[in-house]
C-alpha positions as CSV (number, residue, x, y, z in Angstrom):
1,M,-1.1,-8.0,7.6
2,I,-3.7,-9.2,5.6
3,I,-3.8,-12.3,3.3
4,A,-6.5,-13.2,0.3
5,S,-6.5,-15.2,-2.3
6,G,-8.4,-14.9,-5.6
7,R,-9.3,-18.0,-8.1
8,S,-7.1,-16.3,-10.6
9,N,-5.5,-13.3,-12.1
10,R,-8.5,-11.0,-12.9
11,H,-9.4,-11.8,-9.6
12,V,-7.1,-10.4,-8.4
13,A,-6.6,-7.9,-9.8
14,A,-10.1,-7.0,-8.9
15,I,-10.0,-7.1,-5.8
16,A,-6.4,-5.3,-4.8
17,E,-8.2,-2.3,-7.5
18,Q,-11.5,-2.6,-6.1
19,L,-9.5,-2.1,-1.9
20,V,-7.4,0.7,-3.4
21,E,-10.5,2.5,-4.6
22,K,-12.0,1.4,-1.4
23,L,-8.6,2.8,0.6
24,K,-8.0,6.4,-1.5
25,S,-12.0,6.9,-0.8
26,A,-11.1,6.3,2.9
27,G,-8.8,9.5,2.9
28,Q,-5.7,7.1,2.7
29,K,-2.9,8.1,0.8
30,D,0.7,6.6,0.3
31,L,-0.9,3.3,-0.7
32,R,2.4,2.3,-2.4
33,I,1.0,-1.0,-4.8
34,E,3.9,-3.4,-6.3
35,G,2.7,-6.9,-8.7
36,L,-0.4,-5.8,-10.9
37,P,1.1,-6.4,-14.4
38,H,0.7,-9.8,-13.5
39,C,-1.5,-10.3,-10.2
40,D,-0.4,-13.4,-9.1
41,W,0.5,-12.3,-6.3
42,V,-0.5,-8.3,-5.9
43,L,1.0,-6.4,-2.1
44,V,-0.9,-2.8,-1.1
45,D,0.9,-1.2,1.2
46,T,-0.8,1.9,3.7
47,G,1.8,2.0,5.5
48,D,0.3,0.7,8.6
49,V,-1.2,-2.4,7.2
50,I,-0.3,-4.5,4.1
51,V,-2.0,-7.2,2.0
52,H,-1.0,-9.7,-0.1
53,I,-3.4,-11.0,-2.2
54,F,-2.8,-13.7,-4.4
55,R,-3.9,-16.5,-6.7
56,P,-3.7,-20.2,-4.7
57,E,-0.8,-21.8,-6.5
58,V,1.7,-18.4,-5.7
59,R,-0.5,-18.5,-1.8
60,S,0.3,-22.0,-1.6
61,F,4.3,-21.8,-3.5
62,Y,5.3,-18.5,-1.1
63,N,3.8,-20.3,2.0
64,L,3.9,-16.6,4.2
65,E,1.2,-18.6,6.9
66,K,4.3,-20.9,7.8
67,L,6.0,-16.9,9.5
68,W,3.9,-17.5,12.0
69,S,4.0,-21.7,13.0
70,P,5.4,-23.3,15.0
71,E,8.0,-25.2,12.8
72,A,9.4,-21.3,11.9
73,P,12.5,-20.9,11.4
74,V,14.4,-19.8,14.4
75,E,17.7,-17.3,13.9
76,R,20.9,-17.7,16.1
77,P,22.9,-15.4,17.0
78,V,26.1,-15.6,15.1
79,A,29.3,-16.8,17.5
């Protein structure tokens, strides 16, 4: 998983579009893209790698990095 930020909706869209263009020119097929209409958070799924591109405020709100932090919630088995 890759997490990146753009400075604005337009910047997020430009990063996503360039990424998709480069992946396609490198022969990557079956890309799945979510979030391009609004460009607050664009997800590019290559199958092996998922790229998240956020505006800073949205990245801060969802805080995906927390999933790998020592403070991440631990799932406990249901008794």
